[in-house]
N, C-alpha and C positions, 0 to 999 in steps of 0.2 A: 477791477475788471480782469477776469482771468483770460488766458490765451485763447481758449475755445470761443469765448464770447467775442473777442476781438476779431478772430478769423471769420466768425459768422457774420458780424457787422460788415466786414470788408467785402466778403463774397456777396452779401445782399446788395451793398452799394454798387458793386460791379454789375450784378444782374440787372438792377434798375437802370443803370446808365446804358447798358447794352440794349435793353428793351426800348428805352426812349429814343436812342439813336436809330434803331431799326424802324420804329414807328414814324419818326420824322422823315427818314429817308424814303420809306414806302409812300408816305403821304405826298412828298414832293414828286415822286415818280408818277403816282396816280393822277395828281393835279395836272402835270404836264401832259400826260397821255390823254386825259379827257379834253383838255383845251386844244390839243392838236387834232383830236377827233372832231370837236365842234368847229374848228377852223376849216377842216376838210368838208364837213357837212354843210356849213354855211356857204362855202365856195361852190359846192355842187348844186345846192338849191338855187343860188343866185344865178349861176350859169344857165341852168335849164329854164328858169323863169325869164331870164333876159332874152333867150331865143324865142320864147313863146309870145312875149309882148312887144317885140321889136317892130312888127308891122303896125300894131295898134298905136304905137308912139308916132310913127311916120304919118299915119292917117289922122292923128289927133283924136283918136277914139277913146275918150276918158272912161266911158261906160265899160267897154270890153277890158280895158286895162285894169280898172278897179275890180271887175269880176274875177279876173285871173289872179289878182293879188289876194282876194278874200278866199278863193278856193285853196290856194296854197296855205293860207293862215289856218283854215279849217283842217287841213290835212296834217300839218306839222305842228304838234302841240308845244314844242319848245320855242316857237317863234313869238316874239313880243311885238314886232311891227315889221311892215314893209312899206317902202316908199320909193318913187321913181321920179326923175326929173326929165324935163323936155330937152330938146337939142340945144336950146338956148341956156339951159341950166336952171330953169325955174321949176318949182314943185309941180308935178303933173298929176300924180295920184298917190294915195297913202291909205293906211288902215287904222289910223288913230281915231278912236271913237269920239273923243272930245276935241278934235281939231289938232292940227300939227303944231308942235312946239315952235316958237318963233325963231329959235336959233338952230333948227334942225339941220339946215344945210351945212352948218359949221362943225357938226359932230365928227364927221369922218370924210373930209374932202379928199378926192382922189388926186387932185393936182395933175401931174404928168403921168401918173401910174394908170395901168389898165385894171388893176385890182388891189384892194387894200383892206386888211382886217384890223380892227382896233378894239381894244377892251375898254368899255365905257362903264364908269361908276355912276349908277343912277339911283333914284329913290327906291326902285324895285330890286336893287342889287346889281351884280355885274352882268353886263350884256355884251355879247360879241357882235359888233357891227361889221358885216362883210359887204363892201362896196365893189361893184363891177361896172365897167364902162360898157354901155349898150352898143354904141357906135363909135368906132375909132375916129378921132378928129372932131368930135362934137362933145358937148357937155351933158349928154344924156347918160344918166347914171341910175343904177338899181342898187338899193341898199336894203338889206334884211337884218333885223336884230334878233339874235338867238340867245335865249336865257341859259344860265348855267345851273338850272334846277337839278338836272341829273347829277351834275358834279357835286352840288350841295348835298343831295340825298346820299350820294356815295360816301362823302366825307362824314356825314352824320352816322351812317352805318359803320364806317370804320371806327369812329369814336365809340360807338356802342359796343363794338367787338373788342377794340384795343384795351379799354379800361379793365374789363374782366381778364383779358389776356395778360396785361401787365401784372394784375394782382396774382394770377396763377403763376406767372414766371417768378414773381417775388417769393411766393410761398414755396415753390419748388427749389428756388435758389437757397432760401433759408434752410429748408429741410436737407438739401444736398450738402450745403456747407457745414451744417451741424454734424451730419454723418461723416463726411470726409474729414472734418477737423479732428474727429476721434482718432483717425489713423496717424495724425501728427501729434496731438496733445497727449494721447494715452501713453505712447512711448516716452514722451518728454516727462510725463509725471513719474514714470518708472525710473527714468534717469535721475530726476530730482530726489526721489526716495533713496535711490542707490547711493547718491553722493552723501546723503545723511548717514547711511550705513557705514560708508567708508570713513566719514568724519568721526564716527564713534569708535573707529579702530577695528571694526568687524571685517577684517580682510579675508579674502577667500570666497566671499559670496559672489553670486552671478546675477546679472540683470537678464530677465527672460523677455527678450525682444527678438522675434524671429522674422526678420525681413531680409530681402536680398539687395536692398538699395543702400543709400548712404546711412540711413538709420541703423540698419543691420551691421554695417561696417563699424559705426560708432559703438554699438553694443558689444561687438567682438573685442574692440580695443579696450572698452571699459572692463570687460571680464578678464582680459589679459593683464591689465593694470592691477586689478584686484588680486589675481593669483601671484603676480610678481611682488606686490606689497606683502602678501601672506608669506611668501618665501623669505623675503627680507626680514619680516618680523620674526619668523622662526629662527633665522640665522642670528639675529640680534639677541633673542632670548637664549639661544644655545651658547652664544659667546658670553653672555652675562652669567649664565649658569656655570659655564666652564671656568670663568674667572673666579667665581665664588668657591667652586669645588677646589680649584688650585690653591686658593688662600686657605681653605680648611685643611687641606693636606699639608700645606706648608706649616701651619700652626701645629699640626700633629708631629711633623718632623722636628720642629723647634723643641717640642716637649721631649722628644726622644734624645736630642743631642744636648739639651740644656744641662743635664747632669754631667756630661763629658766636659762641657764648657767650664762649669764650676770647678771640676777637678783640674783641668788644664791651667786655670788661673790661680788655683790655690798654691801650686808648687812655686812659681816665680814670686808670688806675693809673700810666701813664707821665707824665701831666700832674702827678699828685700827687707822684710821685717827684722830678720836676724842681723843683717848688715847695719841697718839704721839703729838698732838697739846697741850694737857694738860701737857704732859711731858716737852715741851719746856718752858712753863710758870712756872712749878713746877718740877725741876729736880728729886726730890725724888719720886721713884716708890714704891708703896706699893706691898705687896705680892698678894693682890687681883687683882691689875692691871696686874701683870705678868701672873697670871693664866688666866685672860681674854684674854691677847695677845696670850698665848700659845694655848688656846682653839680655838680662831678664826683662827689661822694659821693652826691648825690641820683640821679645817672645810674646809678651802680653799684647803688644800692638798688632802682631801678626795674627794672634788668635782672635782678637776683636775685629780686625779687618775682614778675616774670612767669615766670621759669624754675621757681621753687619752686611757684608756683600750678599750673603744668602737671604737675609731678612728684607733687604731693600726691594721695594716694589718698582718694577720697571715696565715700560711699554715694550712691545715686541720689537727689539732692536738688535739686528744682527751685526756681528763683527768677527774678525779672524780670531780663532781660538786654538791654542796649543793644547792638545789633548793630554799630554804628559803633565803639564802644569795644572790643568783642570782636575785631573785625578789626584794629584798630590794635595791640592787644596781641599777636595772632598774628603780624602782620607784623614786629613788633619782635623776636620770637623767631627769625624766619627771615631777619633782615636780612643776616647774613653770607653765607648761601647765595645770596640774591638779588643782592647786590653782587658777590660772587665770580664769579657766572655772567654778569655784565654785563646784568642784566635790569632793565627799567624797570617800575615799578608805576604804572598809570593808574587812579585812583579815580573812579568815577561814582556814588558813594553819595549818598543823599538824607539830609540831616540829620534830617528828620522821620520816618525809618523807625520804625514802632511797635516797642515792646519785645515780646519773646517770653518765654514761661514754659518754661524748660528747665534742664537741669543744665549749669552753667557750664564745669566741667572737661571734660565729654564734648563739648560744642560746640567748645571750644578744640581738642580733638583732631581733630574733623571738619575744621575749616577749615585747621588747620596741615597736615593730610595732603593736602588738596586743593591748597594753595599749593606745598608741597614737590614734589608730583607735577608741577605746572605748571612749576616751575623745572627739574626733571629732564628734562622733555620738550623743553627748549630749551638743550642744552649749549653752543650757540654764541651764546647771548644772544637777546634779543627783548623783547617787551612782554607783560605780564599785565594784563588789564583786570578790575577788580572793580566790579560795579554792583549796584544793588538796586532793588526796586519792591515795592509792596504793593497789596492791594485790601481789601475789607471782611472777608475771612476768612483770608487768608494773606499772608505776606511771603516774597519770594524774593531770594536772593543768588546772583549769577552770577559765575563765575570762568572767564575765557577766556584760553587761551594760544595762541601762534603756533607750536606744535610741529608735528611731522610727522603728528599725528592718529592715530587708532586704526583699524586695518584692519577692514573690515566683518565679516569672519568671526570676529573676536574680541569683537564687541559683546556677545554673550550671555554671555561668560565674565568680563567685567570685574569684576563684583561677587562672583564665586565665591571662596571661601576658598582661599588658597595659590596663586592664579593670578597670575603676574607675567610681564612681558616684559623685566624688567631682569635684569642679571647678578647684582646684589646686591639683596636685599630679601626680606621674609617672604611677600609676596603676601597679606597680611592687611589692609593699610591701607584700601583701598576697601571691602572686605567689612565691616569693623568700622564704618567711617563710615556705610555704607548701613544697617546694623542700628541704629546709634545714632539716626540721623534717623527711621527707621521706628518705633523704640520711643517717640519723642516725638510720633507721629501725623503725621509729615511724610514727604516723599519726596525721594530723591536720584536724579537722572537726568542724562543727558548727550547731547550732539549732537557728532558728530565726522565730519570729512571728511579723507581722506588729502591731506596737503600744505597744509591750511588750518587746522589746529589743532583744539582740543577745547574745548567749553563745558560745564562742570559747573554744575548748578543745584540749590541746596538750597531746597526749598519747605517752610516751617514754618507750622503753624496759629497764628492769633493767640490762640485760646482753647485751654486744655488739654483734650484729648478724654478724659482719664482722670478729670477732675473731675466 
């Protein structure tokens, strides 16, 4: 059973209950009103008739008394009977066609009252017996019995009208509840379908419910939730894509420095090989030989440590970084490329450069990319200048090469993903470097003139802006 059917049944039950309660209440009011009217009418008839027959009772005139009773009976159609007692309390006259009932005087005795009305349950239905004392201080009483025929007819008429009325109220209630339930169930159906859409991961959709009440408020919150989930989904996808792009660029950088790594390892390995070959022929090792072996092993260890530090995948973890040490480490990774291209490194770093708070692995990647780009910009050799400076809020590292420069029309595209002017390359290096610096609250920018080289500047804040 769906919600609309439940609401319809509930409203119908409420409508029926209200209709029944109204009819029962109205019926009670009508019955009480009619009985009060009959009581008043009986009292009025009895009072008038009592005054009319008082003298006849005193004169013991049965004929005139009976005549007066019959005239009233003929005039008032609701009367069932009239009887009167003498001063001694005996039956004096009556209107019963087949004789007075033997227990008639016990139906409604007045006792000490001057008037009394009693409801009698007889074979002919309910009758109101109104008794009035004719003479005070005597037992002379006048009783009239008035039928409730008019009340019965009124109640029958009410039943005749009420049943169709109840049926009409029920039909109207069902129709109204069915229509009104749509204003509740239709938006709820839309909400149910909308939750299915969100469950499928289709964020950014909106539920079309235009109300100014609580349902409209709920719809607006649903729509806001959908948009927030869409935004979060895009950020997650962007972060996922960025991570993979960074990994791709790192693999490209690994390929570029792998030849240099092999060259750097070859020299100490050759030295060790010669010493151990000599040791096989002459087992005695001098102190100088041991020092050479130790020094070459330390050199291999340093080379591998720098390389594995660059390869190792890390979460975004900030720490204090000495920029001079970082640049020395990066230059050692690019040594082979630098020497093979016939390039000279000119350092103008300041030993007192302040430390920055950044991710060490990511900053390694930024400066390695900038140095390799500078090397590739000078295939015929040249000079790379690395300098640094700081103020109260920022520190800057400048890397300048003597390459051909970047054409003016390409300046706006340099940091775009997948843009490259090289025959080989992913076109992601500078884009990723730019985003790494930006994620640390810094900026990466450049100045370049055709034929005069290019100057890249990494400007980093001294305090972490995320803290």
